[in-house]
MARROLUM-721207 format. One record per residue (C-alpha): y, z, x. Coordinates in steps of 0.2 Angstrom, whole numbers, padded with zeros to 4 digits, always signed. Each point is the difference from the previous one (the first is absolute). Layout:
YZX ...
! end
This chain:
+0167-0022+0062 +0004+0016+0009 +0016+0006+0009 +0000+0010+0016 +0000+0016-0011 -0015-0005-0010 +0009-0004-0015 -0007-0014-0011 +0012-0014-0003 -0003-0016-0010 -0015-0005-0011 -0017+0007+0005 -0012-0012+0008 -0016-0005-0008 -0016-0009+0007 -0008-0012-0011 +0006-0007-0016 +0015+0008-0009 -0004+0006-0017 +0006-0011-0015 +0018+0005-0005 +0003+0011+0016 +0005-0015+0011 +0018+0006+0002 -0006+0018+0005 -0011-0004+0015 +0001-0010+0017 -0016-0009+0005 -0007+0006+0017 -0016-0001+0010 -0013+0013-0001 +0004+0008+0017 +0019+0002-0005 -0001+0003-0018 +0004+0017-0008 -0010-0004-0016 -0016-0010-0004 -0009-0004-0016 -0015+0009-0005 -0016-0011+0003 -0007-0009-0014 -0017+0005-0007 -0014-0002+0012 +0012-0003+0015 +0004+0012+0014 +0017+0006+0007 +0004-0010+0016 +0007+0016+0008 -0013+0013-0004 -0015-0011-0006 -0001+0012-0015 -0004-0007-0017 +0012+0000-0014 -0008+0015-0008 -0001+0009+0017 +0019-0002+0002 +0003+0007-0018 -0011+0015+0004 +0008+0002+0017 +0017+0001-0009 -0005+0016-0008 -0001+0008+0017 +0015-0009+0008 +0016+0003-0009 +0011-0016-0001 -0013-0012+0005 +0001-0010-0016 +0014-0005-0012 +0000-0009-0016 +0013-0014-0003 +0003-0006-0018 +0013-0009-0009 +0010+0010-0013 -0010+0001-0016 -0016-0006+0006 -0017+0009+0001 -0008-0011+0014 +0007+0000+0018 -0004-0001+0018 -0007+0013+0012 +0008+0000+0017 -0007+0009+0015 +0012+0009+0012 -0006-0007+0017 +0008+0012+0012 -0007+0015-0010 -0018-0009+0001 +0002-0003+0018 +0006+0018+0003 -0015+0007-0009 -0012-0011+0010 +0008+0005+0016 -0002+0018-0005 -0018-0002-0004 -0003-0009+0017 +0009+0014+0009 -0011+0013-0009 -0016-0009+0003 +0003-0004+0018 +0006+0017+0004 -0017+0007-0004 +0002+0005-0018 -0016+0005-0008 -0008+0000-0017 -0013+0013-0005 -0004+0003+0018 -0003-0018+0005 +0012-0008+0013 +0009-0016-0007 +0000-0014+0013 
! end
């Protein structure tokens, strides 16, 4: 939840199932209104970007703050969460660049 000054208050919202042991840290929300989403399972696609799991992990190298790993203290395994506003912002930036006539290697992108 955000206040009028863009200050985060309360627990972050999460689309999809909440990671085991983290139930008290997240509030469930729909995909449209959630701040965070789960990384898709193997061979599945992200519902926001339609990228594969490995595609999102690769994209995280170029987009800082896109992924975060959540683990219980003392454990090795955990859950990877996608920051949905960052992902949507990146996709909007790509759309603006491509629809503005950006070109790659002299070929106009449609």
